[in-house]
C-alpha positions as CSV (number, residue, x, y, z in Angstrom):
1,X,7.1,-13.9,-21.9
2,X,4.5,-14.5,-19.3
3,X,0.8,-15.3,-19.1
4,X,-1.1,-14.6,-15.9
5,X,-4.8,-15.3,-14.8
6,X,-6.9,-14.2,-12.1
7,X,-10.4,-15.3,-11.6
8,X,-11.6,-12.1,-9.9
9,X,-10.4,-9.1,-11.9
10,X,-11.4,-6.9,-9.1
11,X,-9.0,-8.2,-6.8
12,X,-6.3,-6.9,-8.9
13,X,-8.0,-3.8,-9.4
14,X,-7.9,-3.3,-5.6
15,X,-4.2,-4.3,-5.3
16,X,-3.3,-1.6,-8.1
17,X,-5.6,1.1,-6.2
18,X,-3.4,0.4,-3.0
19,X,-0.2,1.4,-5.0
20,X,-1.5,4.3,-7.4
21,X,-2.8,6.4,-4.2
22,X,1.0,7.2,-4.1
23,X,2.8,6.1,-7.2
24,X,2.0,7.2,-10.7
25,X,4.7,4.8,-12.5
26,X,6.7,1.8,-11.4
27,X,8.4,-1.4,-12.3
28,X,6.4,-4.7,-11.7
29,X,8.9,-7.6,-11.2
30,X,7.6,-10.7,-12.3
31,X,9.3,-13.9,-11.0
32,X,8.3,-17.5,-10.5
33,X,7.3,-16.7,-6.8
34,X,4.9,-13.7,-7.7
35,X,4.6,-10.0,-8.8
36,X,6.4,-7.4,-6.7
37,X,7.0,-3.6,-7.2
38,X,9.0,-1.2,-5.0
39,X,8.5,2.5,-5.8
40,X,8.8,6.0,-4.4
41,X,6.2,8.8,-4.7
42,X,7.3,11.7,-6.9
43,X,8.2,13.7,-3.6
44,X,10.4,10.9,-2.5
45,X,8.5,11.3,0.9
46,X,7.1,7.9,0.7
47,X,7.5,4.4,-0.5
48,X,5.3,1.6,-1.6
49,X,6.4,-2.3,-1.7
50,X,4.0,-4.6,-3.0
51,X,4.1,-8.3,-3.6
52,X,1.1,-10.9,-4.9
53,X,2.2,-14.4,-4.6
54,X,1.8,-16.7,-7.5
55,X,-0.7,-18.7,-5.6
56,X,-3.1,-15.6,-6.0
57,X,-3.2,-16.4,-9.7
58,X,-5.5,-19.5,-11.3
59,X,-2.9,-19.5,-14.1
60,X,0.6,-18.3,-13.6
61,X,3.1,-19.1,-16.6
62,X,6.5,-17.2,-16.5
63,X,9.2,-18.3,-19.0
64,X,11.8,-16.0,-17.1
65,X,11.9,-13.3,-14.8
66,X,10.7,-10.0,-16.5
67,X,10.4,-6.3,-15.3
68,X,7.8,-4.3,-16.8
69,X,7.7,-0.4,-16.7
70,X,4.1,0.9,-16.5
71,X,2.2,4.2,-16.1
72,X,0.1,3.0,-13.1
73,X,-2.3,5.6,-13.3
74,X,-3.3,4.3,-16.9
75,X,-3.3,0.8,-15.8
76,X,-5.6,2.0,-12.5
77,X,-8.0,3.6,-15.2
78,X,-8.4,0.4,-17.2
79,X,-8.8,-1.6,-14.0
80,X,-11.6,0.5,-13.1
81,X,-13.6,-0.5,-16.0
82,X,-13.9,-4.0,-14.3
83,X,-17.3,-5.6,-14.5
84,X,-18.9,-8.1,-12.0
85,X,-18.0,-11.7,-12.6
86,X,-14.8,-10.9,-15.0
87,X,-11.7,-12.9,-15.0
88,X,-8.6,-11.1,-15.9
89,X,-5.7,-12.6,-18.2
90,X,-2.4,-10.3,-18.4
91,X,0.4,-11.3,-21.0
92,X,3.1,-9.3,-22.7
93,X,2.8,-8.6,-26.3
94,X,5.2,-6.3,-28.4
95,X,6.4,-4.3,-25.6
96,X,2.8,-4.0,-24.6
97,X,0.9,-5.3,-21.7
98,X,-2.2,-7.0,-22.8
99,X,-5.4,-7.0,-20.5
100,X,-8.1,-9.3,-21.4
101,X,-11.3,-9.2,-19.4
102,X,-13.3,-12.5,-19.8
103,X,-16.9,-12.5,-18.6
104,X,-20.0,-14.3,-19.1
105,X,-19.8,-14.9,-23.0
106,X,-17.7,-11.8,-23.7
107,X,-14.0,-10.7,-23.9
108,X,-12.5,-7.1,-23.9
109,X,-8.7,-6.3,-24.6
110,X,-6.7,-3.3,-23.7
111,X,-2.9,-2.7,-24.6
112,X,-1.1,-0.5,-22.3
113,X,2.3,0.7,-23.7
114,X,5.2,-0.2,-21.1
115,X,7.5,2.5,-20.2
116,X,11.1,3.2,-19.0
117,X,10.8,4.0,-15.3
118,X,12.9,7.1,-14.3
119,X,13.4,6.2,-10.8
120,X,13.8,2.7,-9.7
121,X,13.9,1.3,-5.9
122,X,16.1,-1.9,-5.1
123,X,15.5,-2.2,-1.5
124,X,13.3,-1.0,1.6
125,X,14.8,1.6,4.2
126,X,16.8,0.0,6.9
127,X,15.4,1.1,10.0
128,X,15.7,-0.9,13.4
129,X,12.4,-0.1,14.8
130,X,11.6,0.3,18.5
131,X,7.9,-0.2,18.5
132,X,5.4,-2.2,16.6
133,X,2.0,-2.0,16.8
134,X,-1.1,-4.1,15.5
135,X,-4.3,-2.0,15.2
136,X,-7.6,-2.2,13.6
137,X,-7.9,-0.5,10.4
138,X,-11.2,1.2,10.6
139,X,-10.7,3.0,13.9
140,X,-7.3,4.4,12.6
141,X,-9.0,5.6,9.4
142,X,-11.1,7.4,11.8
143,X,-8.7,8.8,13.8
144,X,-6.8,10.0,10.6
145,X,-10.0,11.8,9.5
146,X,-10.5,13.4,12.7
147,X,-7.0,14.6,13.0
148,X,-7.3,16.1,9.4
149,X,-9.9,18.4,10.5
150,X,-7.5,20.2,12.8
151,X,-3.9,19.9,11.2
152,X,-2.1,18.9,8.3
153,X,0.0,16.5,10.6
154,X,-0.6,13.6,13.1
155,X,1.7,12.4,16.0
156,X,2.0,8.8,17.0
157,X,3.5,7.8,20.3
158,X,3.9,4.2,21.4
159,X,4.9,3.1,24.9
160,X,4.6,-0.4,26.4
161,X,1.0,0.1,27.7
162,X,-0.3,3.0,25.4
163,X,-0.7,3.9,21.8
164,X,-1.4,7.8,21.6
165,X,-2.6,9.9,18.4
166,X,-2.4,13.4,18.6
167,X,-2.9,16.6,16.2
168,X,-2.7,20.1,16.9
169,X,-3.7,23.0,14.5
170,X,-4.8,26.6,14.6
171,X,-8.3,25.7,15.4
172,X,-7.9,23.0,18.2
173,X,-6.2,19.9,19.5
174,X,-6.9,16.2,19.5
175,X,-5.7,13.6,21.6
176,X,-6.7,9.9,21.5
177,X,-5.2,7.2,23.8
178,X,-5.5,3.6,23.5
179,X,-4.6,1.0,26.0
180,X,-2.7,-2.1,25.2
181,X,-5.1,-5.2,24.5
182,X,-7.8,-3.0,24.0
183,X,-10.6,-2.9,21.3
184,X,-8.3,-1.0,19.0
185,X,-4.8,-2.4,19.9
186,X,-4.5,-5.9,19.0
187,X,-1.1,-6.4,19.8
188,X,2.0,-4.3,20.8
189,X,6.0,-5.0,21.1
190,X,7.7,-2.0,22.7
191,X,11.2,-2.1,23.2
192,X,11.6,1.8,23.6
193,X,9.4,4.4,23.6
194,X,8.9,5.9,20.2
195,X,7.1,8.9,18.8
196,X,7.1,10.9,15.4
197,X,4.9,13.1,13.4
198,X,3.7,12.4,10.0
199,X,2.0,14.2,7.0
200,X,-1.8,13.3,7.2
201,X,-2.6,13.5,3.6
202,X,0.0,10.7,2.8
203,X,-1.2,8.6,5.7
204,X,-4.8,8.8,4.3
205,X,-3.6,7.5,1.0
206,X,-2.0,4.6,2.7
207,X,-4.7,3.3,4.8
208,X,-7.4,4.0,2.0
209,X,-7.1,0.7,0.5
210,X,-7.0,-1.4,3.8
211,X,-10.0,-4.0,3.6
212,X,-13.0,-3.5,6.1
213,X,-12.0,-5.8,9.2
214,X,-8.4,-6.2,8.4
215,X,-5.4,-5.1,10.7
216,X,-2.7,-2.6,10.0
217,X,1.0,-3.0,11.5
218,X,2.9,0.1,12.4
219,X,6.6,0.1,13.2
220,X,7.9,3.3,14.8
221,X,11.4,4.6,16.0
222,X,11.4,8.2,17.2
223,X,11.9,10.7,14.4
224,X,12.7,8.2,11.9
225,X,10.5,7.1,8.7
226,X,7.6,4.8,10.0
227,X,6.5,1.4,8.3
228,X,2.7,0.5,7.7
229,X,1.5,-2.5,6.3
230,X,-1.5,-4.7,5.7
231,X,-2.8,-7.6,3.6
232,X,-5.0,-7.5,0.8
233,X,-6.0,-11.1,0.4
234,X,-2.7,-13.0,-0.3
235,X,-1.0,-9.8,-1.3
236,X,0.9,-7.9,1.0
237,X,1.3,-3.9,1.0
238,X,4.1,-1.9,2.7
239,X,4.5,1.9,3.1
240,X,7.4,3.6,4.5
241,X,6.7,7.3,5.5
242,X,9.3,9.8,6.3
243,X,8.6,12.0,9.7
244,X,7.6,15.6,9.5
245,X,10.4,17.5,11.3
246,X,9.6,21.2,12.6
247,X,12.0,23.6,11.2
Protein backbone atom coordinates (compact mmCIF):
# COMPACT_ATOMS: atom_id res chain seq x y z
CA UNK A 1 0.00 0.00 0.00
CA UNK A 2 1.18 3.49 -0.79
CA UNK A 3 -0.10 7.04 -0.95
CA UNK A 4 1.90 9.75 -2.68
CA UNK A 5 1.11 13.43 -3.09
CA UNK A 6 2.74 15.97 -5.41
CA UNK A 7 1.73 19.59 -4.88
CA UNK A 8 2.34 20.43 -8.55
CA UNK A 9 0.77 17.74 -10.75
CA UNK A 10 2.48 19.18 -13.83
CA UNK A 11 5.86 18.15 -12.40
CA UNK A 12 4.88 14.46 -12.49
CA UNK A 13 3.38 14.97 -15.94
CA UNK A 14 6.70 16.36 -17.23
CA UNK A 15 8.64 13.44 -15.72
CA UNK A 16 6.35 10.87 -17.32
CA UNK A 17 6.72 12.66 -20.67
CA UNK A 18 10.47 12.02 -20.53
CA UNK A 19 9.71 8.28 -20.26
CA UNK A 20 6.81 7.87 -22.69
CA UNK A 21 8.84 9.44 -25.50
CA UNK A 22 10.59 6.04 -25.77
CA UNK A 23 8.70 3.49 -23.69
CA UNK A 24 5.04 2.45 -23.92
CA UNK A 25 4.91 0.31 -20.77
CA UNK A 26 7.09 -0.28 -17.72
CA UNK A 27 7.42 -1.23 -14.07
CA UNK A 28 7.58 1.58 -11.50
CA UNK A 29 9.41 0.46 -8.37
CA UNK A 30 8.24 2.33 -5.28
CA UNK A 31 10.56 2.20 -2.24
CA UNK A 32 11.09 4.35 0.84
CA UNK A 33 13.73 6.29 -1.14
CA UNK A 34 11.56 7.19 -4.14
CA UNK A 35 10.11 5.97 -7.44
CA UNK A 36 12.32 4.37 -10.08
CA UNK A 37 11.84 2.82 -13.48
CA UNK A 38 14.14 1.04 -15.91
CA UNK A 39 12.78 -0.03 -19.29
CA UNK A 40 13.80 -0.76 -22.87
CA UNK A 41 12.04 0.68 -25.88
CA UNK A 42 10.12 -1.88 -27.99
CA UNK A 43 12.99 -2.16 -30.52
CA UNK A 44 15.58 -2.71 -27.73
CA UNK A 45 17.78 0.02 -29.24
CA UNK A 46 17.45 2.36 -26.27
CA UNK A 47 16.88 2.22 -22.53
CA UNK A 48 15.53 4.73 -20.03
CA UNK A 49 16.38 4.87 -16.33
CA UNK A 50 14.31 7.25 -14.19
CA UNK A 51 14.33 8.13 -10.49
CA UNK A 52 12.27 10.61 -8.47
CA UNK A 53 13.34 10.91 -4.81
CA UNK A 54 10.81 10.83 -1.99
CA UNK A 55 11.63 14.46 -1.12
CA UNK A 56 9.86 15.54 -4.34
CA UNK A 57 6.53 14.60 -2.74
CA UNK A 58 4.67 16.56 -0.07
CA UNK A 59 3.32 13.23 1.23
CA UNK A 60 5.16 9.96 0.76
CA UNK A 61 3.65 7.00 2.60
CA UNK A 62 4.94 3.55 1.55
CA UNK A 63 4.14 0.54 3.75
CA UNK A 64 6.43 -1.78 1.81
CA UNK A 65 8.30 -1.81 -1.49
CA UNK A 66 5.96 -2.18 -4.44
CA UNK A 67 6.28 -2.72 -8.18
CA UNK A 68 3.45 -1.48 -10.37
CA UNK A 69 3.28 -2.25 -14.07
CA UNK A 70 1.57 0.44 -16.12
CA UNK A 71 0.76 1.29 -19.70
CA UNK A 72 2.74 4.53 -19.75
CA UNK A 73 1.00 5.84 -22.85
CA UNK A 74 -2.35 5.67 -21.03
CA UNK A 75 -0.80 7.26 -17.92
CA UNK A 76 0.59 10.08 -20.06
CA UNK A 77 -2.82 10.72 -21.65
CA UNK A 78 -4.39 11.16 -18.21
CA UNK A 79 -1.61 13.45 -17.04
CA UNK A 80 -2.02 15.62 -20.14
CA UNK A 81 -5.37 16.64 -18.63
CA UNK A 82 -3.61 18.29 -15.68
CA UNK A 83 -4.95 21.77 -14.98
CA UNK A 84 -3.18 24.80 -13.54
CA UNK A 85 -2.87 24.79 -9.77
CA UNK A 86 -3.73 21.12 -9.30
CA UNK A 87 -2.05 18.75 -6.87
CA UNK A 88 -1.95 15.00 -7.51
CA UNK A 89 -2.48 12.11 -5.12
CA UNK A 90 -1.63 8.56 -6.24
CA UNK A 91 -2.52 5.39 -4.37
CA UNK A 92 -3.03 1.70 -5.16
CA UNK A 93 -6.63 0.46 -5.05
CA UNK A 94 -7.70 -3.07 -6.09
CA UNK A 95 -4.85 -3.61 -8.57
CA UNK A 96 -5.43 -0.18 -10.06
CA UNK A 97 -3.54 3.09 -9.75
CA UNK A 98 -5.84 5.82 -8.46
CA UNK A 99 -4.91 9.31 -9.64
CA UNK A 100 -6.75 12.11 -7.86
CA UNK A 101 -6.31 15.65 -9.12
CA UNK A 102 -7.07 18.23 -6.43
CA UNK A 103 -7.76 21.81 -7.45
CA UNK A 104 -9.35 24.80 -5.73
CA UNK A 105 -12.70 23.38 -4.62
CA UNK A 106 -12.58 20.42 -7.01
CA UNK A 107 -11.44 16.80 -7.28
CA UNK A 108 -11.12 14.44 -10.27
CA UNK A 109 -10.32 10.76 -9.98
CA UNK A 110 -9.01 8.35 -12.59
CA UNK A 111 -8.25 4.67 -12.12
CA UNK A 112 -5.62 3.07 -14.34
CA UNK A 113 -5.41 -0.71 -14.56
CA UNK A 114 -2.05 -2.21 -13.53
CA UNK A 115 -0.55 -4.65 -16.03
CA UNK A 116 2.01 -7.44 -16.25
CA UNK A 117 5.03 -5.91 -17.94
CA UNK A 118 6.36 -8.13 -20.72
CA UNK A 119 9.99 -7.06 -20.54
CA UNK A 120 11.63 -5.99 -17.30
CA UNK A 121 15.09 -4.46 -16.93
CA UNK A 122 17.11 -4.88 -13.75
CA UNK A 123 20.27 -2.88 -14.40
CA UNK A 124 21.90 -0.37 -16.69
CA UNK A 125 24.44 -1.35 -19.38
CA UNK A 126 27.99 -1.71 -18.11
CA UNK A 127 30.22 0.49 -20.30
CA UNK A 128 33.59 1.98 -19.32
CA UNK A 129 33.19 5.34 -21.00
CA UNK A 130 36.23 7.23 -22.32
CA UNK A 131 34.69 10.71 -22.55
CA UNK A 132 32.19 12.79 -20.62
CA UNK A 133 30.83 16.05 -22.03
CA UNK A 134 28.58 18.45 -20.13
CA UNK A 135 26.66 20.64 -22.57
CA UNK A 136 23.84 23.18 -22.66
CA UNK A 137 20.54 21.55 -23.61
CA UNK A 138 19.04 24.07 -26.03
CA UNK A 139 21.98 24.24 -28.47
CA UNK A 140 22.10 20.44 -28.55
CA UNK A 141 18.41 20.32 -29.45
CA UNK A 142 19.12 22.80 -32.26
CA UNK A 143 22.01 20.70 -33.58
CA UNK A 144 19.83 17.60 -33.64
CA UNK A 145 17.18 19.51 -35.61
CA UNK A 146 19.83 20.82 -38.03
CA UNK A 147 21.24 17.34 -38.58
CA UNK A 148 17.78 15.85 -39.15
CA UNK A 149 17.36 18.02 -42.26
CA UNK A 150 20.20 16.10 -43.93
CA UNK A 151 20.34 12.65 -42.40
CA UNK A 152 18.75 10.05 -40.14
CA UNK A 153 21.97 9.71 -38.14
CA UNK A 154 24.32 11.98 -36.23
CA UNK A 155 27.97 11.43 -35.28
CA UNK A 156 29.56 12.63 -32.04
CA UNK A 157 33.33 12.92 -31.69
CA UNK A 158 34.94 13.95 -28.39
CA UNK A 159 38.59 14.85 -27.86
CA UNK A 160 40.36 16.66 -25.03
CA UNK A 161 39.85 20.07 -26.64
CA UNK A 162 36.82 19.71 -28.90
CA UNK A 163 33.38 18.23 -29.33
CA UNK A 164 32.37 17.72 -32.96
CA UNK A 165 28.88 16.95 -34.26
CA UNK A 166 28.42 15.87 -37.87
CA UNK A 167 25.77 14.47 -40.18
CA UNK A 168 25.86 13.35 -43.80
CA UNK A 169 23.11 12.55 -46.26
CA UNK A 170 22.31 12.56 -49.96
CA UNK A 171 21.37 16.25 -49.86
CA UNK A 172 24.42 17.55 -47.99
CA UNK A 173 26.66 17.52 -44.94
CA UNK A 174 26.84 19.24 -41.54
CA UNK A 175 29.78 19.70 -39.20
CA UNK A 176 29.66 21.74 -36.01
CA UNK A 177 32.68 22.14 -33.75
CA UNK A 178 32.75 23.35 -30.14
CA UNK A 179 35.82 24.20 -28.11
CA UNK A 180 36.28 23.13 -24.51
CA UNK A 181 35.02 25.75 -22.01
CA UNK A 182 33.10 27.56 -24.74
CA UNK A 183 29.50 28.75 -24.53
CA UNK A 184 28.19 25.30 -25.49
CA UNK A 185 30.52 22.93 -23.61
CA UNK A 186 30.41 23.52 -19.87
CA UNK A 187 32.78 20.71 -18.92
CA UNK A 188 34.73 17.89 -20.53
CA UNK A 189 36.62 14.92 -19.15
CA UNK A 190 38.17 12.96 -21.99
CA UNK A 191 40.51 10.10 -21.14
CA UNK A 192 40.61 8.87 -24.72
CA UNK A 193 39.18 10.15 -28.00
CA UNK A 194 35.73 8.71 -28.65
CA UNK A 195 33.39 8.77 -31.64
CA UNK A 196 30.17 7.00 -32.55
CA UNK A 197 27.08 7.48 -34.70
CA UNK A 198 23.49 7.39 -33.44
CA UNK A 199 19.91 7.41 -34.66
CA UNK A 200 18.57 10.98 -34.76
CA UNK A 201 14.95 10.05 -34.12
CA UNK A 202 15.83 8.41 -30.81
CA UNK A 203 18.09 11.29 -29.78
CA UNK A 204 15.40 13.86 -30.51
CA UNK A 205 12.99 11.97 -28.25
CA UNK A 206 15.62 11.77 -25.50
CA UNK A 207 16.40 15.48 -25.33
CA UNK A 208 12.80 16.65 -25.90
CA UNK A 209 11.92 16.85 -22.19
CA UNK A 210 15.12 18.55 -21.04
CA UNK A 211 14.04 21.76 -19.24
CA UNK A 212 15.10 25.10 -20.71
CA UNK A 213 18.39 26.25 -19.22
CA UNK A 214 19.43 22.77 -18.09
CA UNK A 215 22.63 20.92 -18.91
CA UNK A 216 22.86 17.52 -20.55
CA UNK A 217 25.60 15.00 -19.79
CA UNK A 218 26.87 12.79 -22.61
CA UNK A 219 29.18 9.81 -22.05
CA UNK A 220 30.89 8.21 -25.04
CA UNK A 221 33.08 5.27 -25.97
CA UNK A 222 33.88 4.55 -29.61
CA UNK A 223 31.22 2.35 -31.22
CA UNK A 224 29.56 1.58 -27.87
CA UNK A 225 26.20 2.67 -26.47
CA UNK A 226 26.09 6.30 -25.36
CA UNK A 227 24.73 7.57 -22.06
CA UNK A 228 22.73 10.80 -21.94
CA UNK A 229 21.31 12.28 -18.76
CA UNK A 230 19.74 15.40 -17.26
CA UNK A 231 17.56 16.42 -14.34
CA UNK A 232 13.94 17.48 -14.21
CA UNK A 233 13.76 19.24 -10.87
CA UNK A 234 14.97 16.74 -8.25
CA UNK A 235 14.37 13.82 -10.60
CA UNK A 236 17.04 12.24 -12.80
CA UNK A 237 16.50 10.80 -16.27
CA UNK A 238 19.18 8.71 -17.96
CA UNK A 239 19.08 7.20 -21.44
CA UNK A 240 21.28 4.65 -23.17
CA UNK A 241 21.34 4.40 -26.96
CA UNK A 242 23.03 1.74 -29.07
CA UNK A 243 25.31 3.07 -31.83
CA UNK A 244 24.50 2.85 -35.52
CA UNK A 245 26.93 0.51 -37.26
CA UNK A 246 27.18 0.65 -41.05
CA UNK A 247 26.80 -2.73 -42.69
